[in-house]
N, C-alpha and C positions, 0 to 999 in steps of 0.2 A: 457364789458357787452353789449349784444344786447339792444339798446334803448326800444325795445318792452318788454323786460323782466323787465327793470327797471320801465317802465310805469305800467306794470301788478302789480308789487309789490306796487307801489305808489297807485294804485287804489284798491288794495285787502289786503295788509298787509302780503302777503306770496307769495312764488314762488317755484314751483316744478322744480328740476334740471334734473328729470328723473333717470334712473337706472345707477348710476356711478360706482357700483360695480358689477361684473359678473364673471361667470366661475370659474376657480380655485381660484381666489383671493376671491370671495364671499364664496366659500366652506371653504378656510382656516380661514377667519375671523370669520365665523360662528362657527367653531370647536373651535377657540380660546375663542369666547364668552362662549360657553358651558363649556369649561374647566375652565374659571374663576369662573363661577357660581358654578360648582361642587366642586372646591377646596375651595372657600371662602364662601360658603352658610353658614349662621348663624354667620359669622364673619363680613366680610366687606359688605355682602348683607343684607340690612335692608328693612323692610316694609316702605312704603310711606303712610302716613296717608290720608285716604279718596280717594285714587286713584286706589286701587286694583292693586298695583305694589310693586315689591321689586326692589331695585336699589343698585349698588355699584357706589359711586361717587369718589372713588379713584382708578380708573383703571390705572392711570399712575404709581401707585405703584404696582399693582397686575398683570397688562397686559401691559407692556411698549409698545408692538406693536400696541396698540390702536393709537399711533401716526400716523400710516399710514392713519387712517380715519380722525383724527383731522386736519392733514395738507395736506389733498388732494388738489392738485392744483386747481381744478374747484371750490370746495367749498370755498377755501380762496379767489380766484379771485372774485367770485360773492359776497361773504360776504363783502369784502373790497370795492367793487364798491357800494354797498348799504350803507355801513357806512360812506364811503368817507374819511377814515383815516386808517393808518396802525393798523392791528389787534392785539389783545392779547387773550389769553385764559382766560375765566372767570369761567368756570365749565365744567366738562364732567361726564356723568353718564351712566353706563349701566343699562337698565331697562328690566324687565321681567314681563309679564302678564300671569297668568295661565289660563286654561280652566275654563269656568264659566256656571253655571246654574242659571237662574232666569231672571228677567226683565232687559231690557237695561236701562242704565242710564249714565249721565254725570255729571261732576262737573265744571261748567264753571268758569273761572277766568282769571285775568290779572296778570302777574308776577311782573310788575313794572308800575308806572304811565308812560304816554307818555312823551317824551322829546321834548318839544315844540321848542327848539333852533335848532332842526335838520329838514331838508326839508322833511324827511319822518317820522318825530316824533319818530325816532327809535334810541335808545341808545345801545341796545343789541339785537343781532339776535341769534335765536335758530335753530340749524340745527339738524333735526330729520332724522336718517338714519334707515330705516327698515332692519332687517336681517331676516325677515320671510315675506312670501306672506301676503299681507294684502288686503282683499276685503270685500264686503258687508255681508259676513258671519263671519268675524273675528272682534276682537277689532281693532279699528283704531284711528288715530288723526282726530279731528274736529275743524273747526275754523269758526268763523262769519266774513266774509270779510268786511273790513273797509278802506275807502279811507283816505289818509293822510291828506286831507283837509275838511273832514266831522266833524261835531260836535261829541265830545266824549259823548256817552250815557251810561246809565246804563244797566245792563244785559238784562232786559226785553225788553227795547226799542232797544238795539242793535240787539237782535236776531229777533225782528219784522222788522227792517230795513234791516239788512244784511243776514238774513237767516243762514242756516247752510251748510257748505261744508264738507263732509267726504272725507278725502284724502287716496286713495287707491294706491296700486302699488306692483309690484313684489319685492321680496328680493333685496336689494341693492339700492332701490329707496331713494332719498334725497329731503327733503323739508326744505326750509328756511322760517322763519316767525319772524315778529315782536313780541317779547314776551309781548308787551303791548296791543296787539289785543286780544279780547275775544277769548279764546280757551279752549279745554278740551280733554281728552281721552275719547272715546266712549267704554263703556263696553258692550258687547253683549253676549247672550248665545252662546257658541261655544266650540268646543273641541280642538281648535287650540291655541297654545301659540303665544303671541307676544313678539318679541325680538327686542330691538332697542339700538342704541347708541344715546345719545342726548347731543349735545355740544352747549355750550353758549359762543358766541364771543362778545368781546367788543372792544373799542378803547383804545389805549395806553394813551390817554390824559384824561380818564375818571376812576373813582375809580373801584375797584374790584365789582363784581356783587354779590357773596355770599361767605359763609365760608365753603362750601362742599368739595372742591377738593384741596388736597395737591399738590403743584408744587415742584417736586424733584430737588435738587441742580444739578443733572446731566444735566437738561435742562436749568435753568435760570443762572447757574454759569459755568458749566464745558463743555457744548456742544460747539464744535469746530466752529460752524457756528454762526456769530454774529446775523444774523436774527432770527434764532431759540431762541437764548437767549433772544432777544428783545421781541419776541412773548410770552415768559413765564416771562415777567418782571413786571407784575402788581400782587403783592402778596395779599393774604387775611390774616387775623389773624391766621388762622389754619396753613397756610404754614409757616408763621413766627415763630410760636410756635415750629413746627417740626424742622425748620432750627436751631433755638436756641438749642433744645434739643440734636441735633446731631452735634453741633459744626460748623454750617454753618450760622453764624450770619451776614454775608455780603450781605443779600438780598437787592434788590432795595428798595428805601425809599417809603413810602406811598404818594399817590397823595394828 
């Protein structure tokens, strides 16, 4: 990783990698996203409370090709450089925001407390991949920048100190951020849909982040590449329950 990028993340808690998916690849991924939503709407796709979004957090089951995004070399390399350790997948969700009429609003939050033992106070990194163009006229992702050595403040004080950065970009843009930094989706009056893939990466020496995403045995047990198997080797209780139900009880042990 370029030292300037590392320092930017250290000073702000996020980093834009630019438009990593373009052309025919982007067109194919967007078509696959739409197909997943059309096929599994009302089943795997569920509303997220208070966020004006629906999400499918089991795309490894419904859309195995999402691995192309999850394991994109530049995303993995940048995230591993920031976390400072070999990566594992902690969660992946497809998210959709429909057109909206009304006043703009945000729901500011931090997903987890800061990890004080880490030089960037970062235990998990969230990668946000836009699959639709995002600008000042659409829904977007927003963050209140925070340096890794600044005091951790409550919402009101942090917004007063750090302000708000709305992150825009063409379809295919990727943003990495420390999910402990204050952030929100920004809901705006718009006729444009927002489509995104949102991936949560962790370290293999740390516990699973959430219980949302099932890790299929084809990845953690049967994949021919040992590095891929290791990447999917930190199970959550949901994955363990599904493995047991389908006779694949030899999952890696909990940390």
